[in-house]
N, C-alpha and C positions, 0 to 999 in steps of 0.2 A: 504494498499499499503506500503510495506516495504520501510524504508530508509535508507541511509547509515551515517555511526556515522563520524565523521572528525578525518581526519589525518589517515586516511585509507593506505594512500601508505605506512604512517611508521608501522603500524603494519602487513600489508604484505609483507617487505622488505623481509622477508626469500623466498617468494616461488615464482615460474617460471614457468609462464602461455606458456602452447604449444595447438595451435588453428590448423587451417586449414580443408582445404576439405575433406570430406567423402571418403577414401580409399587412404590418403595419409599415413599411415603409425605413426599415431602419438602413438597411445597406442602403438606399439611395440618400439617407441623410448623410451616411456619415462617409461615403463617398463626395458629397458635397462641400462637408467641414472640412473635411481631411484637404483638400484643392485648396479650399477658401483660408485655412488659416497653417497651413503647411502641418498639417498632421500626421503620422504611418498610419497607415491602415490595416488593422489585423479583423479580419473575417472568421468567427470560430465558423460557419456552416465549412468555408474553403478547408480547413483542417480536420472537417471531420472523419476523413477518411485516413490521414495519415493516423489520427489520434485514433482508431479502429485500429491499425494494426499496430499501434504504440502499449494498446490497453491491455494487459495482462487476464484473462477468464477471471480469473478468483478478485482483481481490483474490479472487475465489469460485470459481475454476473448476469445483470439485467441486460447488455449488448450482447456477450455469452450468447442466451438464450433465445435474442431475439433475431440472432444470426441463424438460429438450427431451426426457426420456423419456416413452410411457405408463405408463398403469399397471401392465401385464403388465412392461413390459421393468423398472420400478424392483420389481417383488415377484416376478414370477415367475419371469422368465426368467432368472437370474442367483440364483449360491448363496447363502446368508445371511453365508458370510466374504467373501466379496467386495461385498455392501453394506455391513456393518459399514466393507468397505474404505472404499469410496468414498465413502460416505454424510457431506455436508458438516459436521453441526453436531460428528459424532465425529469428524471432520479440525482441531477448533477451527477449521472459518471463522468469516468476522463475530464472533469474537470479542473486536477491538478495539473493536465497537460497543460491547458489553455496560460495558466500562473505558468507553469516551466516557460514556455514559447515566449511570454512574455519576457520575465526576468533573462533570459537570453538577448534580446533585442538590445541595442546600443540603448545607453540610460540618458544622450543628450538629447533624445528627440521624442517631444512628444506622440502620443499613439492615443487613437481613437480604435476599441474594441465593439465590433456589432454580432447581434446575434441572439434567438431564443434561448441560446445554452445557459444565457449569463442569466441564473436565478437569482432575485432580489439577498434570499439568506446566505449565498455564497459568496459574495460580492461587497456584501457590507464588509465582512469583519477586515477586506482588502483596501478600505476606503478609508484617505487622509482625513476628508471634506465628503460630508453630501452629495456638494455639488459637481463631483464628477464622475454621476452616473447619473440615468434614469431612464424612465421605461416606457415604452411607445406602447399604446392601449387602441387599437379601432374597433372601431364598430363592425358587427357582422356583415354589415353590408362593404365598409369600405375592405375588409378582406375580401370577399366575395370575388369584389369589382379586381382586387390587385390580383387576384387570383385567375380572374378569366383573363384579363390583358396581358399577363405573362404566358396565357396558350399555355399553365401548365398543370392544368386540373385533372387531366389524365394520367400525368405519367408514373402515379404510383396506382390508382383504382384502375387502371385499362389492361395491367398487369394480373388480375385476379380475373376469379369463373364469374363476378356478376358485379362488375364496373362501377354500376348508380350505386348499388348498397354499398358500396365499400367509397365513395365518394362519401357517402353520407354520413356513413361512422368516421373517416377523413374529418369532415367539419365540424361534425359533432365532439370531437376529438379536440381540437383546435379550439372551440369555443370553450368546452371547461379548461383548456391548458392557460385561455388569453384570462379566462378569469381569476386563476389563482395565481397568476403573475400579480394580476391586479390588486391581489388582496394581501398577498405578501407583502409586495414594494410598501403599501401601505400601513399596515403591519410593524415591518421594517421603518417606518419613518422613513420612505424613501421616495422619489418624486415619480409620478406616474404624470402622463401626458396623453390627454385620452386625443385620438385619430379620426376625424370623421369626415366626409365628403366636399363639407364646407371648408375645408383647411387645402391651401396650394402646397405644392413640396415647399416652397419656398419661405411660406407662414410656418411649417413644422422646423424647418432647419434652423429659421430664426430662434422658435420657441428652445431648440434645443440647445442653440448655440448664449442662449444667455440664460439658462441652465446653467451650463459649465463655464460660465464668464471668459468667452473666449474674445 
């Protein structure tokens, strides 16, 4: 099991954390802020394949169980609630590898980290100041519109024997996850930014930049 060295909040004082629900615009906002403010961008989504390979089964039992399932077992034969409770990234598995990656980066440049894997309860101990973190919480309508615009709605569901039902399960699971992240962030006293169709990308980026005091 990976352990966290002491003094992490000081060692990561140059890091900004942008988490939230799927389809909230995290990647778009992070890219915009990185370009505008000279930040290094770290995408936790992009690191998933590497972390999958690096995480030992004994450290990531939910990941190991997930990998052993076929697509129907993952997305059809279980309830959205069970999917939420057992999904490895939602459990925080391999979060320590995100921290290891960040510690390995040059300390002289500020970094913005983004992705749904940034669970509030795991990020909070790493913060020197609460202004370093924010979670984007999209409405269901905003999230669905984002998925449709990406053209990726059926990428996973289409690999099952019942794509429509699998898609319903995935969307319901993501609803549950978004609500969970919002509750957790508020319980930890961390910033939540609600995202709706009424907001432009520039508006959202501006709100996040204000939160980070960029």
